[in-house]
C-alpha positions, -999 to +999 in steps of 0.1 A: +482-373+690+489-341+672+519-327+652+546-302+662+533-294+697+514-312+725+514-320+762+552-323+762+559-289+747+580-266+769+583-231+756+609-203+756+597-168+745+624-148+728+614-112+730+592-118+760+594-082+773+580-065+742+543-057+739+536-087+716+558-110+737+539-101+768+505-105+751+515-139+737+528-151+770+495-142+787+475-160+760+497-191+761+496-194+799+459-189+799+455-218+775+477-240+797+508-240+776+540-247+795+559-215+792+591-220+812+612-189+805+618-158+784+648-141+769+655-104+762+691-093+762+697-068+790+664-076+807+675-106+827+662-109+862+628-095+854+596-116+853+567-115+829+534-130+842+556-149+867+579-163+839+616-156+846+635-135+820+671-142+810+697-124+790+705-153+766+690-186+754+720-204+769+712-190+803+676-199+800+684-235+789+708-239+818+681-230+843+652-248+824+667-278+806+633-291+796+628-263+771+623-278+736+604-251+717+610-214+711+586-187+699+602-156+684+588-121+690+618-100+683+622-071+657+629-080+621+666-070+623+671-094+652+651-124+640+680-142+623+702-140+653+674-151+676+666-182+656+702-192+652+708-187+689+679-210+697+691-237+673+726-234+685+714-242+720+696-274+709+660-262+705+643-283+679+612-263+671+613-225+665+581-206+657+589-172+641+561-147+645+582-118+634+571-101+602+592-083+576+622-104+581+647-096+552+648-124+526+685-129+530+682-132+567+654-157+563+675-178+539+704-179+562+685-189+593+666-216+574+699-230+560+711-231+596+680-250+607+684-276+579+720-281+588+712-287+624+680-307+617+658-281+635+623-271+624+613-235+618+577-224+614+574-190+598+585-162+595+552-143+597+534-172+614+503-165+635+513-195+656+504-232+662+476-247+682+469-283+692+435-280+708+433-289+745+471-296+745+492-266+737+492-232+720+521-211+705+514-174+700+481-156+698+465-179+673+428-180+681+428-147+700+409-142+732+399-171+755+362-171+746+370-172+708+395-200+713+370-221+733+343-215+707+364-224+677+390-249+688+382-284+699+403-316+698+394-336+667+405-354+635+411-325+611+445-308+605+444-272+593+472-253+576+471-218+563+493-191+548+469-164+561+470-157+598+437-139+596+420-168+579+433-194+603+404-188+628+379-186+600+390-219+585+390-236+619+356-223+626+343-238+593+357-271+604+337-268+636+306-262+616+311-297+602+307-309+638+343-320+642+374-305+658+411-301+649+442-321+655+467-293+649+463-259+633+493-241+618+499-207+603+529-213+580+534-176+571+531-160+537+566-148+530+586-157+499+608-180+519+594-200+549+608-227+571+581-253+568+557-255+538+525-274+532+542-305+519+564-307+550+532-306+572+514-331+551+542-355+557+536-351+595+498-353+592+502-385+571+519-402+601+496-387+627+470-413+638+446-386+651+444-367+618+419-382+594+417-353+569+435-320+562+421-286+552+444-262+534+438-224+531+460-214+502+463-182+482+478-167+450+515-165+446+544-190+448+543-227+442+536-242+476+502-254+466+516-269+434+540-289+455+510-303+474+496-316+441+529-333+435+530-350+469+494-363+464+502-376+429+533-394+443+512-412+469+532-398+498+501-382+512+470-404+511+445-388+534+416-366+521+427-330+515+403-302+511+417-270+496+404-234+493+426-210+472+420-173+478+427-144+455+411-151+421+404-114+417+441-108+413+441-126+379+423-096+365+449-071+379+482-060+362+508-087+362+536-085+389+515-067+415+518-078+452+488-086+472+491-087+510+518-113+518+553-109+505+550-141+485+516-132+470+522-122+434+515-138+400+539-141+371+520-152+340+499-183+350+525-192+376+510-187+410+475-180+398+446-194+418+431-210+387+463-229+379+467-240+415+432-253+417+435-271+384+467-289+395+452-298+429+420-313+413+440-333+388+460-347+417+429-358+436+424-331+462+390-318+469+390-281+459+361-259+469+351-226+453+335-211+484+351-211+518+321-224+537+319-254+514+348-269+534+323-279+561+300-297+536+329-317+522+342-326+556+307-340+565+308-361+534+343-374+542+340-380+579 
């Protein structure tokens, strides 16, 4: 098994004619992902890599009723409308790759998703990959890198950082095991699916035996992970690495990289996050490469 995506995932690419949409479509098709259609208003009738382009999601669904997943590669000002259009047409999983989505727009589209019981991953996600099954976005990069890093296995990986998703998955491979599903959740202040949401899915996934989390300074998503472990709602081994300790020595209120990466007092600090996670029973490593050592002990 896996979570979120698998062999039955049928994809619509919103913004397929843009440079990033074209690139992602090539990567997904190369991996074997079932990309059925694309949407770019005003560009209907074209084809990208042999994939038909439509003017609206409604039109795409009418011609390809098996579509159940959308990946969004539209400009920031159009992201909210794209997500809400996908949800309005019955698509249950929407992966938003778009960065710099206004906070108010993100809040509105996520409220819509909750109301309609749809799931949004992102904004600012790098994508999702269930090895040897399906891939959304350019997560993993070129074919040779994907084949070297990603292999079907028992470890779930979730990360705020798109850039560190590959690195973390590679460390998992150094332990001699593969991944069940790898998810870039995005690093914005407001995101559709957080770590605890994913842990609930991993808890129920028979393939997943352990989860690795790449966290960072800012926000409270890692604190929420500590809470769910304490409550007993997540019972599998969790290995966590929290990046950004250097920021604790910088002036308060500074932003570091992601929109949600800032510290207020001790709130959001790596030291505080690690303390809470350890107290809850998570395995917290100080060096990123130590993830492999801990996985070997567990598995």
